[in-house]
C-alpha positions as CSV (number, residue, x, y, z in Angstrom):
1,X,-8.6,51.5,-10.4
2,X,-5.1,51.0,-9.6
3,X,-6.2,48.5,-6.9
4,X,-8.5,46.7,-9.2
5,X,-5.8,46.1,-11.3
6,X,-3.2,45.2,-8.6
7,X,-5.5,43.1,-6.8
8,X,-6.3,41.2,-10.4
9,X,-2.6,40.6,-11.0
10,X,-2.1,39.1,-7.3
11,X,-5.1,36.7,-8.0
12,X,-3.8,35.7,-11.0
13,X,-0.4,35.0,-9.9
14,X,-2.0,32.7,-6.9
15,X,-4.4,30.9,-9.4
16,X,-1.6,30.0,-11.6
17,X,0.9,29.1,-9.0
18,X,-1.6,26.8,-7.7
19,X,-1.3,24.7,-11.0
20,X,2.5,24.0,-10.5
21,X,1.9,20.9,-8.0
22,X,3.2,17.7,-9.1
23,X,1.5,15.4,-11.9
24,X,1.3,12.4,-9.6
25,X,1.0,9.9,-13.0
26,X,3.9,12.0,-14.8
27,X,6.8,9.0,-15.7
28,X,10.2,11.1,-16.1
29,X,13.7,10.0,-15.6
30,X,14.0,11.3,-12.1
31,X,10.5,10.6,-10.7
32,X,7.6,9.2,-11.3
33,X,4.4,10.8,-9.5
34,X,5.6,11.7,-6.4
35,X,8.1,9.4,-5.7
36,X,11.6,10.3,-6.5
37,X,14.9,8.3,-6.9
38,X,15.8,8.9,-3.1
39,X,12.3,8.0,-1.9
40,X,13.2,5.8,0.9
41,X,10.8,2.8,1.8
42,X,9.5,3.8,4.7
43,X,8.1,7.5,2.9
44,X,5.8,5.3,1.0
45,X,3.0,5.3,3.6
46,X,3.6,9.0,3.6
47,X,3.3,9.2,0.0
48,X,0.4,6.7,-0.9
49,X,-1.7,7.7,2.4
50,X,-4.7,7.5,0.5
51,X,-3.7,4.1,-1.2
52,X,-2.9,0.6,0.4
53,X,0.6,-1.0,0.8
54,X,1.6,-4.7,0.7
55,X,4.9,-5.2,2.1
56,X,6.7,-8.3,1.9
57,X,6.3,-10.7,4.9
58,X,9.4,-9.9,7.7
59,X,11.8,-13.1,8.2
60,X,12.1,-13.5,4.1
61,X,15.3,-12.1,3.8
62,X,17.1,-15.5,2.7
63,X,14.3,-16.6,0.5
64,X,16.4,-15.2,-2.3
65,X,13.2,-13.1,-3.4
66,X,13.1,-9.6,-4.5
67,X,10.7,-8.3,-1.6
68,X,8.7,-6.4,-4.2
69,X,6.0,-3.8,-2.9
70,X,3.1,-3.3,-4.3
71,X,1.0,0.2,-4.6
72,X,-3.5,-0.7,-4.5
73,X,-5.2,2.0,-5.3
74,X,-7.9,2.6,-2.7
75,X,-10.4,0.7,-4.9
76,X,-8.1,-2.7,-4.9
77,X,-6.7,-1.8,-8.7
78,X,-2.7,-2.6,-8.2
79,X,-0.8,1.0,-9.3
80,X,2.9,-0.3,-9.2
81,X,5.3,-3.0,-8.1
82,X,8.4,-1.4,-6.2
83,X,11.2,-3.6,-5.8
84,X,14.0,-1.9,-3.5
85,X,18.0,-2.0,-3.6
86,X,17.9,-3.7,-0.4
87,X,15.4,-6.7,0.7
88,X,13.8,-5.4,4.0
89,X,15.9,-2.4,5.0
90,X,13.5,1.0,5.8
91,X,16.2,3.2,4.4
92,X,16.8,1.5,1.1
93,X,15.6,4.0,-2.6
94,X,13.8,2.2,-5.1
95,X,16.1,0.2,-7.9
96,X,13.0,-0.3,-9.9
97,X,9.2,-0.3,-11.0
98,X,6.8,-1.5,-12.5
99,X,4.0,0.6,-14.2
100,X,0.9,-1.2,-14.0
101,X,-1.7,1.5,-14.1
102,X,-2.3,3.1,-17.6
103,X,-2.9,6.3,-16.0
104,X,0.9,6.7,-15.2
105,X,2.2,8.0,-18.4
106,X,5.9,9.7,-19.7
107,X,6.0,13.3,-21.2
108,X,5.3,11.7,-25.0
109,X,2.0,9.7,-23.9
110,X,3.8,6.6,-23.7
111,X,2.0,4.3,-20.9
112,X,1.5,0.5,-20.0
113,X,-1.5,0.1,-23.1
114,X,1.0,1.8,-25.5
115,X,2.4,-0.6,-28.7
116,X,5.5,-1.1,-30.4
117,X,4.6,1.4,-32.5
118,X,3.8,4.4,-30.0
119,X,7.5,3.4,-28.5
120,X,8.6,3.6,-31.9
121,X,7.3,7.3,-33.0
122,X,8.3,9.0,-29.9
123,X,11.4,7.5,-28.8
124,X,14.7,6.6,-30.4
125,X,15.5,2.7,-30.0
126,X,18.7,2.1,-28.3
127,X,18.7,-1.3,-27.6
128,X,16.5,-4.8,-28.2
129,X,17.2,-7.7,-26.0
130,X,15.8,-11.4,-26.4
131,X,14.7,-13.3,-23.3
132,X,13.2,-16.3,-22.4
133,X,9.5,-14.9,-22.6
134,X,10.0,-11.2,-24.3
135,X,11.9,-8.9,-25.9
136,X,12.9,-6.1,-23.6
137,X,12.7,-2.5,-25.6
138,X,15.4,0.5,-24.6
139,X,15.1,3.8,-25.1
140,X,17.9,6.9,-25.4
141,X,15.1,9.5,-23.6
142,X,14.2,7.9,-20.8
143,X,15.9,5.1,-17.8
144,X,12.2,3.5,-18.9
145,X,12.1,0.8,-20.6
146,X,9.4,-2.3,-22.0
147,X,9.0,-5.4,-22.5
148,X,7.0,-7.0,-25.7
149,X,5.9,-10.5,-25.0
150,X,7.3,-12.9,-27.5
151,X,3.7,-14.1,-28.6
152,X,3.7,-10.8,-30.0
153,X,6.0,-11.3,-32.1
154,X,7.0,-14.0,-35.3
155,X,7.3,-17.4,-34.8
156,X,11.1,-17.9,-35.2
157,X,11.9,-15.7,-32.9
158,X,9.5,-17.1,-29.8
159,X,11.4,-20.2,-28.6
160,X,15.3,-19.1,-29.1
161,X,17.0,-16.7,-27.2
162,X,20.0,-16.3,-29.6
163,X,18.2,-15.0,-32.7
164,X,18.7,-10.8,-33.0
165,X,15.3,-9.2,-32.7
166,X,15.1,-5.7,-34.7
167,X,13.2,-3.8,-35.0
168,X,11.9,-4.9,-37.9
169,X,11.0,-7.8,-36.4
170,X,8.2,-6.6,-33.6
171,X,4.9,-5.6,-35.5
172,X,4.2,-2.1,-34.5
173,X,0.5,-3.1,-32.9
174,X,2.1,-5.7,-30.5
175,X,1.4,-4.1,-26.7
176,X,3.4,-3.5,-24.1
177,X,3.8,-6.4,-21.9
178,X,5.1,-4.4,-18.7
179,X,6.7,-1.2,-18.7
180,X,9.4,-0.6,-15.7
181,X,11.4,2.6,-14.5
182,X,14.9,1.7,-13.5
183,X,17.3,3.3,-11.3
């Protein structure tokens, strides 16, 4: 009887420890899925071994582009766009990640298909920045920020970059244009 109880306890412990695997779609402050804030460009091939990486063209260091690395799922769906801190440096870490696939979400369920109302209900908005084509929404609880297309805003904000945008000026149904995590 003691052996049976001990065996069942051991089996339960083993099975519960198997579920501690990292969620490959969780967006947190120091990581997004299996990427961390210290992941180097050279490590991306191992992390995304099942996916396709589209790297910048060698010799483009003088073009002034950001040299974004796109990660595509095996079926061709764009998952993430990564911007390294240093262009064309395999030891560089990642500066920012534009999240394209809605399976990537925060612990509060916010993803690239969420709305401004979802952000407002789950986070404390610290700043709204007016730019040429979008409003940038910064929140207190995470290093992620969200872009709302200015076409989602009232007409008075669409062509005026100097006008201050308040929370009340953004409709709750306004869709997220981009979901970005910056390190």
